[in-house]
N, C-alpha and C positions, 0 to 999 in steps of 0.2 A: 385433278388439282392439275392449275397450271403452274408449269415451273419457271422460275425467273433468273436468268444469269446476273450473278454479279461480278463485277469487275474491280478488284482488291488492289489497290494503290498504298502505297505510301504516302502518308497525309501527315500535315503538321497537325498537333497537340490541342486540346480547348477549342473554344467554340467551331471555329472553321474545321475540324476535323469533325465532330457530330453535323454541320451542316451540309458540310460535303457526302458524308457517311446517308443522311438521311436522302439525299437528294440522288444515292446513286442507288438508293434500294428502290425507291419507290419515284420515278423520274412524273410529270405532270403530263406528260404525252401519257401515262399508263389510265392515270387518270380521267381523261379524256377519250379514251376508248370506249366502246359498247359493253364491257365484260358485264354481267349481273353480281349481286350481291356474293353470292357463294361461291363466286369466285377470285373477287378483291378480298373476303373475307383471310381468306390464309395468308395474302399480300400483306394485308393491315399489322396482321399477329404477330409476322415476322420485323416487319417496321417498328411497332412499338418494342417488341424484345432488343431489338435491335438498340434503340433510342436509350434502353432503359441501361444498357449493358454493351457498348460499343466492343465488338470483337466475340460476340456471343452468338454470332448469326456464322453458321458453315454450311459449303456446298457439298452436298452429294447426288451424284449423279445428275447434277442442272438442276438439282430442286435446294429451294432455301430451306434449311430447317435452325433452328433455335437450340442453342444448346446448353442446357441446363449446368448451373455451375456446380464444381465437384465439393460434396462435404466431405468434412474430416471422417476418416474413420476410428473406431474404439482405437485402433493401435498408434495411428497418426495422433491423436488427441491426447493418449497416454504419453508419447515420444515429447510433445509437444511441452508439455506441463516437467514433464522430469530436466530437459535442456533447461525451460526457464530458470527451475529453480537452481539448476549449476548453474546459473549466471549469464549463460548462454544472451547476446541480445538478438531484437526481432530480426535483423538481417540475417545472424547467422542462423537462427530456426529457420525460417524461411529458406535458405540455400538446400539445408538438409532434408526440407520436407519439400520442396519443390515448389512454393508458394510466396506469392508475392509479399514484402514485410509487412505493407500495410494490412493485409488482412489477418497475418501472426499479431500486429498490435492491437485491431480492432475483437479479434480473440482473446486475447490477454487483459483487456482493457474492461472488457463487458463484464467479467469479475474479479475487476478490482485490483490484478495479479495474483489472486489466491487461486489455488488448484480447486477446483470442484470437488465434491466427492464423488468418486465411482459409484454408478448406479448398481445397487446389486438386489437381485430377485428375495422376497419374503420365505422364507421356510414354510409359509402358510400359504403360501399362493400355490397354485395348481400349476408343475410342471409339462413342459409339451408330451413330454411321454404318458402322464394322467390324459389330456385332451385329447391324446390319438386314441386310447384307450375308450376315452367317450365316444368318438368319432366311431369305430371301429360297434362298440354297443348298440349306437343310434341306428347304424346300417342293418345290424339282423333283427334289429326291433325291439330288444331288450327294453325294462323298465327303467327308471330314472334311480329308483331302490336296488337293483338287482346290480348295477350299475358300481352306486356308491359303495353297496358291500363289498367287490371284486377289489376297488380303490382303496377302502378302507375309509371311505368321508362319509360325511353326513349326505344324505338324498338331497336336502335341499342345496348343498353347497353344486348338485348337479344339475338340480332343475333351472337355478338362476345362471349356470353357465352357460345353458343352453338357451333361456331366457334373451341373454344379454347379445348373444352372436346369432340372431339369425333363428331360431328355432330349430324343431329335428330335422324338416326338410333342407334349411339353407347350412348346418353347422360346417364347418371346417375347422378340422384342429388347429393347420398353422396360423389359418386368418387369426383366428380366437386367440393363438398366443401372440402373434406380434400387435391385436388391436389392446389387449391385455396391458404390454407393455408400455403402449402409447399411454394409454389412459393413466397407468399407475405414475404419470407426473403429477403431483399435486402439492407442490410448493407451498409450506405454511409460510403464514406471514410471521416476519421475526419479531421479538419481544416492544423493541421500539415503537414499530407497523400497529402494537395491536393495544400497547400502554401508553394515549397521548400526553397523560402529566410525566410520568417517567420521561418522556421523549424531550416534553420543554424543558427541564430540569437540567437533562443532559445537553442540551442545543442552548443555554444561557450559559453554562460555565465552560464551553465550547468557545462561546463568542469572548470569554473572561480571559481566555488565551490559557487555559486547565489542559492539561492530558487527558486521554481517555483513562490508563491507569489512574492517574489522580483523581477524577471523577469515579470510580469503579470504589476505591478505597473512602473516598469520604461520605457515599452513600451509604456503607456500611457503617460510620461513626454516627451519622447524621441519623439514620433511622436504624438502630440496632435491630428493633422489635420488629420489624416490615420487612418479610422474606420480597411481598412483589417489589418493593424497591430496591432493589439488586441488579444489577448489571454487568458485564463481564467487559474488560476493557477491549476484547477481542471482540463482543458483539458490535463495540460503538466504532471500533476501526470499519470491519465488515460492512456496516450502515453507511459510513461513509463513503467506503470504495465504489461499493455496489448501491450504485443511485436507483435500480429496478427496483431496491426494498421499498421505496417512497417513504423515507421515516426522516432522514436529517438530510437538510439542502447543501448542496455542494458548493454556497461561499463558504462553509463552514472549513471548508479542508483548508482556506487561508490560514485558520489560528492553531494549525497546528504545528509544532515545534518544523518539519520538513515537510513543505504542502505539495504535499502529490498526490497524484490522483490513482496512482497503481503501486501496491505493496511490490517490493524490490527484495530478490536475496540478499541474504547478508554472506558475500564470498568476497566481496573486493576487501583488501587488506591495506589498510593505513600504509604508508610509508615513512619511517621512523627518518628522524631528521638530524643529525650532529651535527655542533660546530667546534668554532675555536678552544684554546686552553682557555683557565682561568687561574691567575695567579692565585695560593693560597686558597686554593676551593677546598671546603671540607666536606668529606663525603657523606652523603645519606645515611649510609650506614652505621655512623656516628651520632645521630639524631637519638635525641633520650628518647627511652620508651613509652613513656607518658603520648609522646607524641605519635607511635607506630600503632598504638593498641585506641586511640581516639580517648581515651578515659577523663579528660580536663580539656577544658575548652586554653584556646591561646593561639594553637599550632597551626601557620596558615601552609598553603599551595599557593605556589604564584606564577605567573606566563602573559604574557605579549598575545593579543589577540590581533590578527591583521585584517585591513580592509582594503578598498580601492586607493588609488594614487599614492601608493608606501604609505598609509597613514594606520597608528595603532591605538590602543589602549592596554592598557595592566588590569587585570585581575587577581582578585586575591580571596580565596576560598578557605571559611574556616575546617578544619577536618572533624571536628567534634559534633558542629550543629549546622554545617553545608551555607553557612551564611556569608553571602556575598558580599565584594565591594567593590566599585569599579574606578578607576582613576584615568583621568585624561592627562596623557605625556605628548611633551610636543614635540619628540623623534623618539627615534628607535638606539639613539647612541648612550653608552652608561648614564653619563654625567644627566640626562634628561629625565633618565629613568627613575634611577636613585634618588634625583632630587625632589620627584611625584609623589612616589613612594612613600621616605622619608617625612613629608608635610601630612599624607593622609595615616600613617601607620601611627605618627606620635600623637595624633588627636584619642589614640585607643585608647580604654582605661590599662592602666600596667598589668591586671589581671592577664589581659588579651596580645599581649607582646611579649610571646616562650621564644617562637624559631619560624624562620622562614622556610621554606621547601622550595629550591627553583632548577629550573632545567640549565643544559649546558650554553644559553644565549650568552653572549657578549655583552647582553644590554646589562647583566648585573656582575662586570667584571669590577666595577666599583663597589663591592659588595661592602668591604671593608668599612667606605665611611657611612653606608647605608646602618650597619652593626654600630658605630659610633654614634650617629644622629638618635635612633630608634631603641637599642640596647637591645635589638632583634637579632638570635644568631640565625646566619642564612646556611643552609645545605641542599648541598646540589646533587641531582640525580647522578647516575651512572650515565654513561655516555650511549646515545641513542634508544632511552628506556624511557619514553614519556607515561607508559604504564605505572612508573613507582611513584607519578603525580596523578594518579585515577581521578581524585576527589573534583581536581579542575580541571583536566581534559573534558569528563564528562559535564561540569559547570559551563566551560565553554562551546559545546556542543549544545544546549538548551539556550547560549546565549544567540547563536547565530537566527533564533529564528525572530529575532529582534535586530541584530546587526549582522546582515547577509555578507557575505564576501565581497558583494560589490558594490557596497556602502562605503564612504568618505568621512570615514572615524572620525576627520581631523575638526569636521564640521559639529560633532555634538559639544555641548558645554560641559561642567561637572555635573547641573544640578540635572541634566537630560538622564545623564550615566546613572545617575542617585536616584531617578523614576525607572527608570529600567529595572536595576536591581533591586528595590523594592516591590516590583512583580515578582520576579522571583523568588526573592526574601519571604513572600506571605502565600507561595503556592504549595501546597501538601505535599512531601515528597515520601515516595515508597519507602528507601530507605528511611526515615523517620518515623515509619508504623504510620504515614499521614498526616505527621504535625510537620508545621513549617517550620522553617529555617531561622524566623527571627521569633517564634515561639519556644522552641528550643534551648536557643542561645540566650532567651531571657531567663527561665527557668534555670538554668546552670551556674547565671550570675548572681542568682540569690542566695 
């Protein structure tokens, strides 16, 4: 084999680097020599390898050799997923494992951000020690029945093992064990890939902006006697995230509440926000018991939802039914907010005007004027305690599917906000046993 010297220089990135690399590996003068095919072939293979992966060709003793990509070991793969589940970024994981962050990102993305289950050998499969016994028995000329009796296995197990791995003449225990482990990868198709009718129903509901959890709950109510029309929300998520399953199209990810293509671990904590003092604020601890236990409708939670360009809308959520009202506001000041809320709340039936729970935002500093206009008492959460208005906080998260933070909310009219509220009010909710907020409120008012 003819060795070829490579002069490795620092080259610019991109197409210029690839062109320079190709010319440095195989100059035109080489092609004009009288070398035969057997001499040129090794150089051409090196060129091909280098074109595929710049930097994968190294020089050992003057001979160009292609370097194989380093695969993750079982320990590295385990550490990768443990770090990902702890909330580390791809760059942090890459530094810890001495890998490029893009390699980490591709590995995580291929699995949709979900750690694949660790492979385990079946308790029924032959072990390496048993294969060694088979190999020794074959070497001394024992029959398959005699070997099987010593192992406590069926004779057919031994004969099939020998037939799969080269017969008596070529059987080797270690090679047979490795090949059996590699051949054991037989992934089954997921449920949505096997049942096209169920897959079409799930896809249609996703296109209507239903969440996987809502779809799973609705299927149980719609097909109570048909076990084949059941699918868990986790299966739907994984089928969306892992496109290799080939059932749900990637475009449907845009209809999820948070349109991500990779599942991220729940480790980031949301910062609470505290604001100024409100005169004559009544604490949430003085709220009537029927508001706390959600026994009767008419008790609301409210907040401002922020958008781009310092734009805001007000959100009101009824605690009993989770019914949502969106209110357009002219600004964040207390007069604009209380005026808009008074206008919308005054239109409600009297039995739905009992109380309103708000955070410590100064937009409700003029709460007394709101109470006079609507006859609705206002209660305020403790400082930095948004969890005390959990229903409203959760609903604001649902709204981000339609009103992302980068959207200018001042451009939305009240009819457009009403249409968005109608979408959420007519979607089934798990907390309501997969009934809709609109149906739940209607039933409570009868």
